N, C-alpha and C positions, 0 to 999 in steps of 0.2 A: 502558075501564078506569075504575072508580069511584075517585075520590079526594076528599079533603076538605081545604080550605085553612082554616087558622085562625091567629090570632096566638098566639104562645107568649110568655107573660109571662116577663120576665127574673127568675129566682129570686135570693134573697139568698144561698142556699147551693146546692151542687150537688145536683140532683135526677135521677131516672131519665130524665125527658124531656130535660134538659140534656145528660146523658151520651150519650143516643142521638143528639141533634142534632150533638154534636161528633164522634161516630163517623162520621156521614154526611158532615160537612164534611171530615174527614180522608180518607175513601174517595174523595170526588169530587176533591179536590186531588191525591191520589196518581195518579189516572187522568189528570188534566190534565197533570201535569209528569213522570210516569214514575217517581216514587219517593216515599218517605214522609218526606223531609227537612223538609217544612213541617208535619208532624203536630204537634198540640198536645193536651195533656191538659185535661179539663173544668175542673179547679181552676186551671189556668194561664190559660185563656181568660176565665173568669167575671169577674175583676176589671176587665178592659178594658170589659166590657159594663155594669158598674155605675158607670162614670165619668160623673157628671152634666154634665161639661163637653163630652162628646161623646155626646149622646143617640142611642140606637139602638133600633130596633124590629125584631121578627123574625116573619116568617111561615113556617109549615111546611106541607108537604103530607103527608098520611097516606094510606096504602093498607092496608086491613085493620088499621088501628090503629097501624101502624108509620110512623115518619118516613122519607120517601124523598127529600125535597127541602127547600130552604130559600130564603127571600128576605130580604135584609138591607136595611134603610133607615137611613141615618145622615145627620145634619145638624149644622151648627154653631150655636152659640147667638148668634153675632153677628147683630145686626139687619139689617146690610147684605148678608148672605150669602144669595144666591138659589139656591144649588146644593144638590141632594140627591145623595148617593152611594148607588148601588144595587148589589146583587149577586143573581143568580139562579143557583142550583146544583141540579142534578137528577142523581140516581144514573143511571148509564148504562142500566140495565135499564128505567127508567121514562121515558125520553125519547121525544119524538114522540107523546105522549099528551095534550097540552094542559096538562100540569102547569106547565111553565116559563112559558107564556103567561099562565096564571091567576095565578101568583105575580107576574109583571111587572105585570099590570094592577092588582093589589092595591097594589103599591108606588107606582105612578103616582098612584093615587087619594090616597094619603097625601101625596105631593109636591104635588099640586094643592091639597089641603085646607090645606097649610102655606104656600101661596103661592109655592112654588119654581118657577122658570122654566128651570132647567138641570138635566139629569140627567147624572151622570158615573159611570163604572165602570172598574175595573181587572180584567182577566181573564188568568190565567196559562195558558201553553201550552208544550208540549214544543218543543224545538228541532226545526226541520224543514228539509229540503233541497229543498223544492218551489220551483219557479220562479213559481208562481201566488200572488203575495203582494200585500198592500196596504202600500205604503211609508209610513213615518211622515212627517208634514208637517215634522218637524224636519230631515229629510234623513239621519237615522240610525236604522237598524232597520226591521223590517217584521213583519207577522203573516201566516200563511197565510190565503188567502181562503176555502178550502173546509173550514174546521173548523166544528164544531157551534156554538161560541160566536160566531165571526165571522158566520156566516149568521144566527143569532138576532138579533144586534145590528143588522146591516145591514137586515134585514127591518123593524126598528122605527125606522129613521131615524137610527141613531147614526153618527158619523163618527170615524175614528181620529185621536187627538190627540197621542199619544206612545207610544213603546215603551221599556220598561225591560228590562234584562238581569238575569237571575237567574244568580248566580255562586256557585261553591263552592271553598273552599280546604281541601285535605286537611291534617290535623294529624297530628303536630306539624310546624311549619315547621322547615326545616334551621336549627339554632342559629347556624351561621356566617353564613347569609344574613340571618337576623333581626338578628344583632348588627351586621352591615355596614350594613344599611338604616337601623337605628336610629342608628348613629354618623354616617352621612352626613346624615340628616335633622336630627339635633341640630346638626351643624356648620353646615348651611345656615340653620337658624333663628337661630343665633347666641346670644349671651348675653342678648339682650333678651326671650327667651321661656322659660318653664318649663312642665313638665307636672305636673299634680296628678291623683292617682287615688284612687278609693274604690270600695267594694263596697256595694251596697244603696242605701238612701235618701240623698238629697242632703244633705250637711252644711248647716247653717243659713247658714254664711258664703257659700255659693254658690247659694242659692235664687234670688236676683235675677239672677245670671249665667245660670242654666239657663232662667229665664223669658225672658230676652232671646234666647238661642240657639234655643229652641223657637219663639218668635215669628218669628225670622228664617229658620227652616226653610221657612216659607211664602213668603217674599219672595225669598230668595237662592238656593234650590234650583231647578233648571230644571223647568218644568212643561209645556213644549211648547205645544200649542194648547189645553190644559186650563185651566180657571179655577183659579188658585192658591188655596191655603188661607190666608186672611188672619186666622186666629184669633189673638187676643192672649192671651199667657200672663202671669200674675202669679206672684209668689213664693208666694202662698197656693195658687194652682192647682197649681203644682209640688209643694208640700207635700201637698196632698190626693191627687194622683195617686200620689205615693210611698206614702202611707198605704194606699191601695187595693192597690197592687202588693205590699205587705208580706205580704198573705194568699196570694200565689202561691208555690209551691215553687221557682220560678225565681229566680235571683240575677242582678242587673244589675251589670255592671262598667263604670265610667265613667272616662274620662280627659278632662281639660280643659286647654286651652292658655291661658296667661295672659301678657299683655304686661307685663313687669316694670316698665318706666319709668312706665307710666300706671296699672297695676293693672287695665287693661281685659281682659275675657275675649276670646279670639280664635277659639276653636272648641272642639268637643268630639266625642267618639265613644262609643257605648254598645254593649255586648254583652249579650244575654239568654241566660243559661246554664241549661239544664234540669238537674234533679238527677241523672238517670241518665247514666252515662258513655257509653253506646252511642248517645246521641242527639246530633245536631249542635247547635252554638251558632248563635244568630241574631244577625247584625249589625244593629243598629237604626240610629238617626240618626247621621250624621256630617256635620259642616259646619264650614267655615272662613269666618268673616265676610269679606265682600268687602274691607273696608278692611285686612285682615291677610293677604290672599293674596299669593303670590310669595315665601314663605319656606319652602316645602316642609312646611308645617304639616299638610297632609292626610296625607302619608306619615308624619310624626312621630306624629300621633294614631293612625293605623291600626296601626303596628307597636308603639307603646307599649302599646296595649290588648291586642294579641296576646301581648306579653310579660307583661302583667298577668294574662291568662287562664292562661298557662303556670305562673305563680307560684301563683295562687289556686285554680284549678280545672283542673288538667292531666288529660289522658286522653280528651278528647272526640275524635270522629273527624274533624270538619270544622266550618267556619264557612260559613253561607250568607248571601248579601246580595243586595239589589236596587239597581240604579242606572239612572238615565235614560241611554239610549244616546247622547244628545247631551252628557252630562257626561264628555267625553273625559279631562279631567284625573283625575277620581276613578277612572275605568276604567283609566287607565294606571298609577295607584298600585296598584290591585288586581292587575293583570297582573304587575307587578314583584314583588309579594309571592308570587304563585302562584295566584291565583284563576283559574278557568276557567269559561266560560259553559256552562250546562246547561239553560237554558230562557229564555223571554221572557214579558213581560206587556204586553198592549195596554191603553192608557188611552183610553177612549171618551167621547164627549160628544154630547149631544142637547139642542136647545132645544125646550121644550114650547110 
């Protein structure tokens, strides 16, 4: 099979090539996880690729002029960060033809040129009942040994470093259950904490708080045997990323927990809501800072934002989320609300 590998420049606005690339992305992920819950529209994805704080490059493979595969390269701007994040995705019909290998080799060349010494990748997979698995080094979760992606990574020297669970919550949540969980979590948190919520961009008063929370996502969230993301956020970076995301038709719903006696931020949770009601909502970052844990703030943030969604944007079929399998506290929160597992994602690492 004849194919051509080329870099696809990231456009300032949606183009035909960008639209075709996103369609290929959606088709590959649907095959990997068994449904289209993770599908995204071209104008929703583009703002994330225009973020100068998270530079990305894109290789595509073409057969007869059509995009059939893609390779993603992403790095941090931090001088001390030696890690490159990679992804190689090939449409099922075009696998085992050398396309994936060619894309991978191109991404590795970029990593070496940038002086990166560690490669990492997350790969989603359907839930499987096979006994032939590779267990996570964290002691929680596993991935099937005999899948295309596992074989591809093992052949290139990658080692499994973590497993994440993909979960889905059917909406609407029973109002009685939601009210009970919210009441119990509010009582457990006590009068020292309050919840603040907003839609869209971060209010100026909370830009510094969001910068701290996003920075701590890299240090406080479990990363297994993977290298943690130690990127440092500033209020200006939060403002700039908000500005970029304003061009997306999706709406972000945010709730923030604040410790009233000190004014300190304690945690936050975000939902990304597509404009069409038939599409699921995506649960983005959720974190409670280590020094504020033990007050059921994780549950409080989770159910407060679900209630926020039902007030602001009701009618969506579900919420999807990803959590490290070793993050048993957040998984127990999700399970209490009604989330159920529908797939897994392996986090892989290789030293160059």
